[in-house]
Structures are given as C-alpha cells and as structure tokens.
C-alpha positions in Angstrom: 0.0 0.0 0.0 1.1 3.5 -0.8 0.8 5.9 2.2 1.2 9.6 1.9 1.7 12.5 4.3 -0.2 15.7 3.3 1.4 18.9 4.5 4.7 19.5 2.6 4.5 16.2 0.8 1.4 16.4 -1.4 0.6 20.0 -0.9 2.7 23.1 -0.5 1.3 24.1 2.9 4.2 24.3 5.4 4.7 28.0 4.7 1.2 28.6 6.0 2.2 27.4 9.5 5.5 29.2 9.5 3.6 32.5 9.0 1.0 31.5 11.6 3.7 30.7 14.2 5.6 34.0 13.5 2.4 36.1 13.8 1.3 34.3 17.0 4.6 34.7 18.7 5.0 38.3 17.5 1.7 39.2 19.1 3.2 38.2 22.4 6.7 39.6 21.9 8.5 36.3 21.2 10.9 35.7 18.3 10.4 32.7 16.0 13.4 30.6 17.1 14.8 27.2 16.0 13.9 25.8 19.5 10.3 26.8 19.0 10.2 25.5 15.4 11.6 22.1 16.6 8.9 22.0 19.3 5.9 22.4 16.9 7.0 21.4 13.4 6.8 17.7 13.8 3.8 17.2 16.0 0.0 17.2 16.0 -2.1 20.3 16.7 -3.0 19.6 20.4 0.5 18.7 21.4 1.9 21.8 19.6 -0.5 23.9 21.6 0.6 22.4 24.9 4.2 22.9 23.9 3.5 26.6 23.0 1.7 27.2 26.2 4.6 26.0 28.2 7.3 27.5 26.0 5.8 31.0 26.2 4.3 30.6 29.7 0.9 31.6 28.5 -2.3 31.9 30.4 -4.4 30.8 27.5 -5.6 27.2 27.3 -4.4 24.9 24.6 -7.9 25.1 23.1 -7.7 28.9 23.0 -4.3 28.7 21.3 -5.6 26.3 18.7 -8.6 28.6 18.0 -6.2 31.5 17.4 -4.1 29.4 15.1 -7.2 28.4 13.1 -8.2 32.0 12.8 -4.7 33.0 11.6 -4.7 30.1 9.0 -8.2 31.1 7.9 -9.0 29.7 4.4 -5.5 29.3 3.2 -6.0 25.6 2.6 -8.6 26.5 0.0 -5.8 28.1 -2.0 -2.8 25.9 -1.4 -1.0 24.5 -4.4 -0.1 20.8 -5.1 3.5 19.9 -5.0 5.0 19.3 -8.4 4.0 16.2 -10.3 1.8 14.9 -7.5 -1.3 14.4 -9.7 0.7 12.7 -12.4 2.2 10.2 -9.9 -1.2 9.5 -8.3 -2.6 8.8 -11.7 0.2 6.3 -12.5 -0.5 4.5 -9.2 -4.2 4.4 -9.8 -3.7 3.0 -13.3 -1.6 0.2 -11.8 -4.4 -0.6 -9.3 -2.3 0.3 -6.3 -4.0 0.9 -2.9 -3.4 4.5 -1.6 -4.2 6.3 1.6 -3.2 9.4 3.5 -1.7 9.5 6.9 -1.4 13.0 8.2 -0.8 15.3 11.2 -2.8 18.0 9.4 -5.9 19.5 11.1 -8.8 17.4 9.8 -10.8 20.4 8.6 -7.9 21.8 6.7 -7.0 18.4 5.2 -10.5 17.9 3.9 -10.5 21.4 2.4 -7.3 20.8 0.5 -8.4 17.4 -0.7 -11.7 18.8 -2.0 -10.2 21.8 -3.7 -7.8 19.5 -5.7 -10.3 16.6 -6.1 -7.8 14.3 -4.5 -10.3 12.2 -2.6 -10.8 10.0 -5.7 -7.3 8.6 -5.3 -7.4 7.5 -1.6 -9.5 4.9 0.1 -9.0 6.5 3.5 -7.5 9.4 5.4 -6.0 8.5 8.8 -5.5 11.5 11.1 -2.7 11.4 13.6 -4.6 13.9 15.7 -7.5 11.5 16.1 -5.1 8.7 17.2 -3.8 11.1 19.9 -0.1 10.6 19.0 2.4 12.3 16.7 4.4 10.6 13.9 7.7 10.8 15.8 6.4 7.6 17.7 6.9 4.4 15.6 3.9 2.9 17.4 1.5 5.2 15.6 2.4 3.6 12.3 1.3 0.2 13.7 -2.1 1.8 14.7 -2.5 3.6 11.4 -1.8 0.5 9.2 -4.1 -1.7 11.4 -6.9 0.7 10.5 -6.1 0.1 6.8 -5.8 -3.7 7.2 -2.1 -3.9 6.3 1.2 -4.2 8.1 3.9 -1.6 8.1 6.2 -3.8 6.0 3.6 -3.8 3.3 3.6 -0.1 2.9 5.6 2.6 1.0 5.4 5.8 3.0 6.1 9.4 1.7 6.8 12.2 4.1 8.8 15.5 4.2 9.7 15.4 8.0 12.8 13.5 8.9 11.3 12.6 12.3 8.3 11.0 10.7 10.5 9.2 8.2 12.7 7.8 10.9 9.7 6.5 12.9 8.1 5.0 9.8 11.4 3.3 8.9 11.6 1.9 12.5 8.1 0.5 12.2 9.2 -1.5 9.1 8.0 0.6 6.2 9.8 1.4 3.0 10.2 5.2 3.3 10.6 7.8 0.6 11.5 11.3 1.8 10.1 14.3 0.0 12.1 17.5 0.0 10.3 20.6 1.3 12.0 24.0 1.9 10.4 24.2 5.4 12.7 21.3 6.5 15.8 22.5 4.5 17.9 22.0 7.6 17.5 18.2 7.5 17.9 17.7 3.8 21.3 16.1 4.3 20.0 13.8 6.9 17.0 12.6 4.9 19.0 10.3 2.5 20.6 8.6 5.5 17.2 7.9 7.1 15.1 7.1 4.0 15.3 4.4 1.4 15.1 7.1 -1.1 15.0 10.9 -1.0 13.3 12.9 -3.9 13.2 16.5 -4.7 9.7 16.2 -6.2 7.4 13.5 -7.6 8.7 13.9 -11.1 11.5 11.6 -10.0 9.0 8.8 -9.3 7.5 8.9 -12.9 
C-alpha cells in the first residue's frame, strides 16, 4: 500500500504554518526561534498547543491557542498548491491498481478542504489523522495503529513524508520510506538520504 503524508508532501502548505507561528509569537513579543520550530514542526495540533503554552508561559488554554491558530490560518487551505507532479504520480499508481491512503498530522478540517479543492479524494481509500489517534508521527507505534486501520502491516507499505522525524519513525516501524524535499525542512535535507530508502526533490522523479 502507498501511504502519503499531506502537508509539505502532497501540498505546499508548510509555509502557512510558519507564518501562523511567526504572527502568533510576535503578538506576544516572542521571536520565532529554532527551538520553537523544533517543538511544533513535527507534532499534532493539540500537542503543539501544549508545547506553545509551556514554552511561552501563556495563560491561554491549549484550546484557545488552537482557536487562534485556526483564525490565523483562515481559508489558506482553499488556495494551497499541489507539490510538483503529484497528480501525475497518483494517476500512475491508480492506473496500476495500487491501494493508496493518506496518513497526516494535518488538522482534519484543513485536510478535507485541500483534498476537496484539488479533487484528491478520488485517489485515496481512506484518510487517517494522527490527531484522532492522539499521537504524533515521531512515535513508531502510531504507524502500527494507522496501518491496522487500513488492514495492512507496516512492512507492506511505502510511505512518503517530508519530515525526517516522521520518516525515521516510519522506517523503524518496518515501512519502506521515501523522503520528499520541502524548503520548510531544509535544515534536514542532508539527513534525509541517510534515514530514508530514497529521497526525492519532487514526484517527477517517481515517474
């Protein structure tokens, strides 16, 4: 089975969250630091909110923080672009009769918006949300749970992701892993080929 991350892998959306984070922190007089980026870039929405509350020592609840993030992101997912050659590659896989699904840390509402805008639902039999599993993709155990929902085992899957932490966990779970370059994670581009079975700049290399 072919399993795809969404943000930064299929769609060019990581920049949305960089701007959200910078605006959120600036409102409170905090700089956007590497430490903060590392704390929120690889995790699910609720855990990122908990980290932010503790990091900034805020009085707001995680729920209030997430609500502000949602307000800042607004309808950006209705206008986000596909990464290069994504549709062509999905068409190739569909023509071959391959099973495909999405496994994402994306906020469910935003994910559904992006899929609908680009008519991507037609390619995937299911979307599995890390947020609904209550874990982030840095934990190899979440890949066992996600694949169980799909009726497969990790070693039966080829997984695409732009985050080195997610790629490492997927690899540890037994998956074949293909890393996808995204500028948001430019700092780990040299690490990705060491972690993944293959590292691609875009999906044109898979055609």
